[in-house]
C-alpha positions in Angstrom: -0.8 20.5 26.2 -0.7 18.8 22.8 0.6 21.9 21.0 3.2 22.4 23.7 4.4 18.9 23.4 4.6 19.2 19.6 6.7 22.4 19.9 9.0 20.9 22.4 9.6 17.7 20.3 9.8 19.7 17.2 12.5 22.1 18.6 14.6 19.1 20.0 14.5 17.3 16.7 15.4 20.5 14.6 18.5 21.0 16.9 19.4 17.3 16.4 19.0 17.6 12.6 21.5 20.5 12.3 24.6 19.2 10.5 23.2 15.8 9.7 21.3 16.5 6.5 23.4 15.8 3.4 22.6 17.4 0.0 19.7 15.5 -1.6 20.2 13.3 -4.6 18.2 14.0 -7.8 15.3 11.9 -6.6 14.2 9.0 -4.6 12.0 6.0 -4.9 8.9 5.3 -3.1 9.2 1.9 -1.2 5.7 1.6 0.2 6.3 -1.1 2.9 8.7 0.8 5.0 6.1 3.0 6.5 8.5 4.6 8.9 10.5 6.0 6.1 8.2 9.0 5.8 10.4 11.1 3.3 10.9 7.8 1.3 14.6 8.2 0.9 15.3 4.5 1.7 16.2 4.7 5.3 14.6 5.6 8.6 16.3 8.5 10.3 16.1 11.7 12.3 14.5 13.3 9.1 11.5 11.1 9.4 11.1 11.9 13.0 11.1 15.6 12.2 8.2 15.2 9.7 6.1 13.2 12.2 6.7 15.9 14.8 5.7 18.6 12.4 2.4 17.0 11.8 1.7 16.1 15.4 -2.0 16.2 16.2 -3.1 16.3 12.6 -5.6 13.7 11.0 -4.3 11.5 8.3 -4.3 12.9 4.7 -4.4 9.6 2.7 -3.6 11.5 -0.5 -0.2 12.9 0.7 3.0 11.7 -0.9 4.6 11.8 2.6 2.5 10.2 5.3 3.6 10.8 8.8 0.7 8.7 10.3 3.0 5.7 10.0 0.7 3.4 12.1 -2.2 4.3 9.9 -4.6 4.8 12.8 -6.1 8.1 11.4 -4.0 10.6 13.4 -0.4 11.6 13.9 0.4 11.1 17.5 3.1 9.8 19.9 2.6 6.3 18.7 4.0 7.4 15.3 7.0 9.2 17.0 7.7 5.9 19.0 7.4 3.8 15.9 9.8 5.8 13.9 12.3 6.0 16.8 12.3 2.3 17.2 12.9 1.8 13.6 16.0 4.1 13.2 18.5 2.5 10.8 16.1 0.4 8.9 16.4 0.4 5.2 14.0 -0.2 2.3 13.2 -3.9 1.8 13.7 -6.3 -1.1 10.6 -4.8 -2.9 10.3 -7.7 -5.3 10.3 -10.5 -2.8 7.4 -12.8 -2.0 7.7 -11.7 1.8 7.6 -8.0 0.9 4.4 -8.5 -1.0 2.8 -10.5 2.0 4.0 -7.7 4.2 2.7 -4.9 2.1 -0.6 -6.2 0.9 -1.5 -8.5 4.0 0.3 -7.5 7.1 0.6 -3.8 6.8 -3.0 -3.6 5.3 -4.9 -5.8 7.6 -2.9 -6.6 10.8 -0.2 -4.2 11.8 -2.1 -1.4 13.5 -1.6 0.0 17.0 -4.9 -1.8 18.2 -3.7 -5.2 16.9 -0.4 -6.5 15.9 1.7 -3.5 16.3 2.9 -1.3 19.2 1.6 -0.7 21.8 -0.9 -3.6 21.7 1.3 -6.4 20.2 -1.8 -8.7 20.7 -0.6 -12.3 21.3 2.9 -11.0 21.7 3.0 -10.5 18.1 4.3 -7.5 16.1 3.6 -7.7 12.3 5.2 -4.3 11.4 8.0 -4.4 8.8 11.4 -5.6 10.1 9.6 -7.2 13.1 7.2 -9.5 11.4 9.7 -12.0 10.1 11.5 -12.4 13.4 8.2 -12.7 15.4 6.8 -15.4 13.1 9.5 -17.7 11.8 9.8 -20.8 14.1 8.2 -19.0 17.1 5.8 -20.9 19.5 2.3 -19.3 19.4 0.8 -17.5 22.4 -2.0 -19.8 22.2 -1.4 -22.6 24.7 -3.4 -25.4 22.9 -1.6 -24.7 19.6 1.7 -24.5 21.5 1.1 -27.8 23.2 0.3 -29.5 19.8 3.7 -28.4 18.6 2.7 -25.7 16.2 4.7 -22.7 15.2 3.5 -19.3 14.1 5.4 -20.1 10.9 6.8 -23.5 10.5 8.9 -23.1 7.2 8.1 -25.8 4.8 5.1 -27.0 6.8 2.0 -24.8 6.2 -0.5 -27.3 8.2 1.7 -26.8 11.3 1.7 -22.9 11.0 -0.7 -21.2 13.2 -0.6 -18.0 11.2 -2.3 -19.9 8.3 -4.8 -21.5 10.7 -5.9 -18.2 12.0 -6.2 -16.8 8.4 -8.3 -19.8 7.2 -10.4 -19.8 10.2 -9.7 -22.3 13.1 -11.8 -25.5 13.4 -10.6 -26.0 17.1 -12.6 -23.6 19.4 -9.6 -23.3 21.6 -7.6 -21.7 18.7 -9.8 -18.6 19.0 -11.3 -16.4 16.3 -10.4 -16.1 12.6 -8.2 -13.3 11.6 -8.0 -10.4 10.8 -10.4 -9.7 13.6 -11.5 -6.2 12.9 -10.5 -5.8 9.1 -12.7 -8.7 7.7 -11.6 -11.9 6.0 -8.8 -11.9 3.5 -9.2 -12.7 -0.2 -8.5 -16.5 -0.8 -5.8 -15.5 -3.2 -3.9 -13.8 -0.3 -4.4 -16.8 2.0 -3.1 -19.1 -0.7 -0.2 -16.8 -1.2 0.8 -17.3 2.6 0.3 -21.0 2.2 2.6 -21.0 -0.8 5.2 -18.9 0.7 5.4 -21.1 3.9 5.5 -24.3 1.8 8.5 -22.8 0.0 10.4 -22.4 3.2 9.1 -19.0 4.2 12.2 -17.1 2.6 12.7 -13.5 3.6 14.1 -12.6 0.2 13.5 -13.7 -3.4 10.5 -14.3 -5.6 8.1 -17.2 -5.5 6.7 -17.6 -9.0 3.6 -19.3 -7.8 2.5 -16.2 -6.0 0.4 -13.8 -8.2 -0.1 -10.0 -7.8 -1.4 -9.5 -4.3 -1.9 -5.8 -5.1 -5.0 -6.4 -7.2 -6.9 -8.8 -4.7 -9.8 -7.0 -3.1 -10.8 -8.4 0.3 -14.4 -9.5 0.4 -15.6 -6.8 3.0 -13.4 -3.8 1.5 -15.4 -0.7 0.6 -14.6 2.2 -1.6 -15.5 5.8 -0.7 -15.7 8.2 -3.5 -13.5 11.4 -2.9 -14.8 14.9 -2.8 -14.4 17.0 -6.0 -12.1 20.0 -5.9 -13.7 23.2 -4.6 -15.3 25.5 -7.3 -12.7 27.5 -9.1 -9.8 25.1 -8.0 -10.3 22.3 -10.5 -12.5 19.6 -11.8 -13.5 16.0 -11.3 -13.7 13.2 -14.0 -15.3 9.9 -13.2 -15.2 6.5 -14.8 -18.3 5.0 -13.7 -18.7 1.4 -12.2 -18.2 -1.5 -14.6 -18.1 -5.2 -14.1 -15.2 -7.8 -14.2 -16.4 -11.3 -14.0 -14.5 -14.0 -12.0 -11.6 -15.6 -13.7 -11.1 -12.6 -16.2 -9.4 -9.4 -16.6 -10.9 -6.3 -18.4 -9.4 -3.2 -19.9 -12.0 -0.5 -21.0 -12.0 3.0 -22.2 -14.6 5.7 -21.4 -14.8 9.0 -23.2 -15.9 12.2 -21.3 -15.4 15.8 -21.1 -14.9 18.6 -18.5 -18.2 20.4 -18.1 -19.2 23.6 -16.3 -21.8 24.0 -13.7 -24.5 24.2 -16.5 -23.3 20.9 -17.9 -21.7 22.4 -21.0 -18.1 21.7 -22.1 -15.6 24.1 -20.9 -14.3 26.1 -23.8 -11.1 27.9 -22.4 -7.8 26.2 -22.1 -7.2 24.9 -18.6 -4.0 24.4 -16.8 -3.4 21.4 -14.6 -1.0 21.9 -11.8 -1.8 18.6 -9.9 -4.0 15.6 -9.9 -5.3 12.8 -7.6 -6.6 9.4 -8.8 -8.7 7.2 -6.6 -10.0 3.6 -7.3 -10.8 0.4 -5.4 -8.3 -2.4 -5.1 -8.2 -4.6 -8.2 -6.8 -2.4 -10.8 -3.5 -3.0 -12.7 -3.4 0.5 -13.9 -5.5 3.6 -14.8 -4.4 6.2 -17.5 -6.0 9.5 -18.5 -5.6 10.1 -22.3 -6.6 13.2 -24.4 -8.0 12.3 -27.8 -7.0 14.3 -30.8 -9.5 15.9 -33.1 -8.5 13.5 -35.9 -9.2 10.5 -33.7 -12.6 12.0 -32.8 -13.3 12.6 -36.5 -12.4 9.0 -37.4 -15.0 7.6 -34.8 -12.5 6.4 -32.2 -15.0 7.0 -29.3 -17.6 4.7 -31.1 -15.0 1.8 -31.7 -15.3 -1.3 -29.6 -18.4 -0.4 -27.8 -19.5 -3.4 -25.7 -22.9 -3.6 -24.1 -23.4 -5.0 -20.6 -20.1 -3.9 -19.1 -21.4 -0.9 -17.0 -23.4 -1.4 -13.8 -25.5 1.3 -15.3 -26.4 0.2 -18.9 -26.7 3.7 -19.9 -22.9 4.1 -19.5 -21.0 3.4 -22.8 -17.8 1.5 -22.4 -15.3 0.5 -25.2 -13.4 -2.8 -24.5 -10.0 -3.4 -25.5 -9.4 -6.4 -27.9 -5.9 -7.8 -27.4 -6.0 -9.2 -30.9 -6.7 -5.7 -32.4 -5.4 -3.1 -30.0 -5.0 -0.5 -32.7 -8.8 -0.3 -33.1 -9.0 2.2 -30.3 -6.3 4.4 -31.7 -2.5 4.8 -31.7 -0.5 6.5 -28.8 1.1 9.7 -30.0 -1.3 10.0 -33.1 -4.8 9.4 -31.9 -4.3 9.8 -28.2 -1.7 11.5 -25.7 -1.0 10.6 -22.2 -2.1 13.0 -19.6 -1.9 11.2 -16.2 -1.9 7.8 -14.7 -0.9 5.3 -11.9 -0.7 1.8 -10.8 -1.4 3.0 -7.2 -4.8 3.6 -5.6 -5.1 6.9 -3.9 -2.3 8.5 -5.9 -1.5 12.3 -6.1 1.0 14.3 -8.1 1.8 17.9 -7.9 3.9 20.0 -10.5 6.3 22.5 -9.2 5.1 26.1 -8.5 4.2 27.8 -11.8 4.3 24.7 -13.9 1.2 23.3 -15.4 0.0 21.0 -18.3 -2.1 22.9 -20.7 -5.3 21.2 -22.0 -7.8 22.7 -24.4 -11.1 23.3 -22.7 -13.1 21.2 -25.2 -10.8 18.2 -24.8 -12.3 14.8 -25.2 -10.7 12.6 -22.5 -10.4 8.8 -22.8 -10.3 7.2 -19.3 -8.5 3.8 -19.5 -8.9 1.4 -16.7 -7.7 -2.2 -16.4 -8.9 -4.5 -13.7 -7.8 -8.1 -12.9 -10.1 -10.7 -11.4 -8.4 -13.9 -12.3 -8.4 -15.2 -8.8 -11.9 -13.9 -7.9 -15.0 -16.1 -7.4 -17.4 -13.1 -7.5 -17.9 -10.3 -10.0 -15.5 -7.4 -9.3 -16.6 -3.7 -9.7 -14.1 -1.3 -11.1 -14.5 2.5 -10.8 -12.1 5.6 -11.1 -12.3 9.2 -10.0 -9.6 11.7 -10.9 -9.4 15.2 -9.5 -7.6 17.9 -11.7 -6.3 20.9 -9.9 -5.9 24.0 -12.1 -4.0 27.3 -12.2 -5.1 30.5 -13.7 -3.3 31.2 -17.0 -1.5 34.3 -15.6 0.0 32.0 -12.8 1.6 29.6 -15.3 5.4 30.3 -16.0 6.2 26.9 -17.8 4.1 24.4 -19.5 4.6 20.8 -18.5 5.0 18.0 -21.3 4.3 14.5 -20.8 6.9 11.8 -21.4 5.4 8.5 -22.6 8.1 6.5 -24.6 7.3 2.7 -25.4 9.7 0.0 -26.7 7.5 -2.5 -28.5 10.4 -4.6 -29.8 10.0 -7.3 -27.1 10.4 -11.0 -27.9 11.3 -13.5 -25.2 11.4 -17.1 -26.3 10.4 -19.8 -23.7 12.9 -20.7 -21.0 14.9 -17.7 -21.6 15.6 -14.1 -20.2 16.0 -11.2 -22.6 17.0 -7.6 -22.2 15.2 -4.9 -24.5 17.1 -1.5 -24.8 16.1 1.8 -26.4 17.3 5.4 -26.3 15.3 8.6 -26.2 17.1 11.6 -27.7 16.4 15.0 -26.5 17.4 16.6 -29.8 14.5 14.6 -31.5 12.1 15.5 -28.7 12.8 19.2 -29.0 12.4 19.2 -32.8 9.0 17.4 -32.4 7.8 20.0 -29.9 9.1 22.9 -32.1 11.2 24.2 -29.3 14.0 26.8 -29.5 17.5 25.4 -30.7 19.0 26.3 -27.3 16.2 24.8 -25.2 16.9 22.4 -22.5 14.5 19.7 -20.7 13.8 20.0 -17.0 12.7 16.6 -16.0 10.5 16.5 -12.9 9.5 13.0 -12.6 10.3 9.5 -14.1 8.6 6.1 -13.6 8.3 2.9 -15.5 5.8 0.3 -16.5 6.2 -3.4 -17.1 4.0 -6.5 -16.7 4.5 -9.7 -14.6 7.3 -11.2 -16.5 9.4 -7.9 -16.0 12.4 -8.5 -13.6 14.2 -5.2 -14.0 13.7 -1.7 -15.5 16.7 0.8 -15.6 16.8 4.3 -16.9 20.3 6.0 -17.3 21.4 9.4 -18.7 23.1 8.9 -22.0 25.9 11.4 -21.5 27.0 10.2 -18.0 25.6 6.6 -17.8 24.3 7.7 -14.3 21.5 5.4 -13.1 18.4 7.7 -12.8 15.7 5.2 -12.0 15.4 1.6 -11.1 12.4 -0.8 -10.6 12.2 -4.6 -9.8 8.4 -4.2 -8.9 6.4 -4.8 -12.0 3.1 -4.3 -10.2 3.8 -1.0 -8.4 6.9 0.7 -9.9 8.5 3.4 -7.7 8.3 7.0 -8.9 11.5 9.0 -9.1 11.1 12.7 -8.5 13.6 15.3 -9.4 14.0 18.4 -7.1 15.6 20.4 -8.5 14.8 19.1 -12.0 17.2 16.9 -13.9 18.4 19.1 -16.8 19.2 17.6 -20.2 20.4 19.5 -23.3 20.0 18.7 -27.0 23.1 16.5 -27.0 21.8 14.2 -24.3 19.1 11.7 -23.8 17.8 8.8 -21.8 18.6 5.1 -22.2 16.2 2.5 -20.8 16.2 -1.3 -20.8 13.9 -3.9 -19.5 14.7 -7.4 -18.4 11.9 -10.0 -19.0 11.8 -13.7 -18.2 9.8 -16.5 -19.8 10.1 -19.5 -17.6 6.4 -20.4 -17.3 5.0 -20.3 -20.8 5.6 -22.4 -23.9 5.2 -19.5 -26.4 7.3 -16.4 -26.8 6.4 -13.4 -24.8 5.9 -10.2 -27.0 4.7 -6.5 -26.6 1.0 -6.6 -25.9 -1.8 -5.3 -23.6 -2.9 -8.2 -21.4 -1.1 -9.1 -18.3 0.5 -12.1 -20.0 2.0 -9.9 -22.6 4.8 -7.5 -21.9 5.5 -3.8 -21.9 8.6 -1.5 -21.5 7.5 2.0 -21.1 9.0 5.3 -19.5 6.5 7.7 -18.1 7.2 11.2 -16.7 6.9 14.9 -17.2 9.3 17.9 -18.1 9.2 21.5 -19.0 11.6 23.2 -21.3 13.5 26.5 -21.0 16.1 28.2 -23.1 19.7 28.4 -21.9 19.1 32.2 -21.6 16.2 31.5 -19.1 18.4 28.9 -17.4 21.0 31.5 -16.8 18.5 34.1 -15.5 18.7 36.4 -18.6 
């Protein structure tokens, strides 16, 4: 019956789709809160319904870039179809607003599921899914008769103490007010509860930032657990592991951990490996994870023994090197001692190169796993940990070798009380010369993203020859990723311009480039492969 239903729905949707699909733009951004926007093109429409119907009956794949299990109940079913249908026409939210962050990291994560505050249950006549939560909360009388009789509102803008939502999150002291929420997902981190309080006190705005609200994405709820992923099957890839380490309350910690890919006998793999895709998994609390490869020169200079700090690892046998913000060069320079391989600011992240494209890595590569966790609002020691699965191709399957893009503008200086724009150009001609490419080679860019810290307001990347906007981010803590299919082609006369806007309204000293969350960065990250004009023309 389920298979028949799936076929009927899918057939109807395909017929409806004919003539409605416009040619795709170069890429799109990932707005994580709009769960019904399965294909992440910024709007919920028939195309998203098609993707849900195509996956009907399948269990959720948490590593998939497009997740048709929009209500996150573990299986793609009729509830997901209904939810997408009811959301037609919705567009991506203001991804840098306080309300957006509360929606994404509190309501979406802990409240808006089909058994609680989402369709079909809508417990207490309350729907906390995106585009419904604001209307259902602001100024509305609670379903609880005692709270309603006392004159409380679910959210009373400007009055946290009269807001029943906050009462339920803190834990009611009046028995008639019922149980603490979330009921089945465990209690929330105190920092999240305080963010809700601060948002309500500020008038519960639907748009705009509230400076007093920190990064909710790094707050791990007390009862949240982390389940290590399975390694790639034998012959299909390898798994690297940054073992558990400690981040004490009120601190942040950035560490490096050196390791190698080893075979089934525990020996380093000697032959070149070709990475066609990767997955990165870590528990909540991380600002970023980056996988670097170290050069032979760096290893010879003793980089992997610099900054060793005992007492960091849960297992004292594991050797970690801690970044010293006052001497960041001690662990080596990017582009000289180390090269970017992969990275993310998002837990459970996956990336796949196009067919026949892979990143070449020498088999005896010494990898440096770089993890940065933040526990500034925590009251207990946080445990950080990272797994990365690398999926490989056989050498004969590789048509083009992928090259990493990691371009950083370090000329940042923002005086107190001001906003400053930092701009930089990246020239294709220089990149081709650096890589020793053919004179007529062109770059095929597959992906671009960006990286800033918390004072970053805006990051824009444009094409130098056309001034076309290629990538835009206003979210410092989880920048969107712009994919290009087909690739963005740039020749030697072209390049990328990028600029970052930073503000400094809450510090009395200048903000400059640096490695802590209170310093700033302005970095382009991406991948490309190069081909000659003859190959491009099919000759």
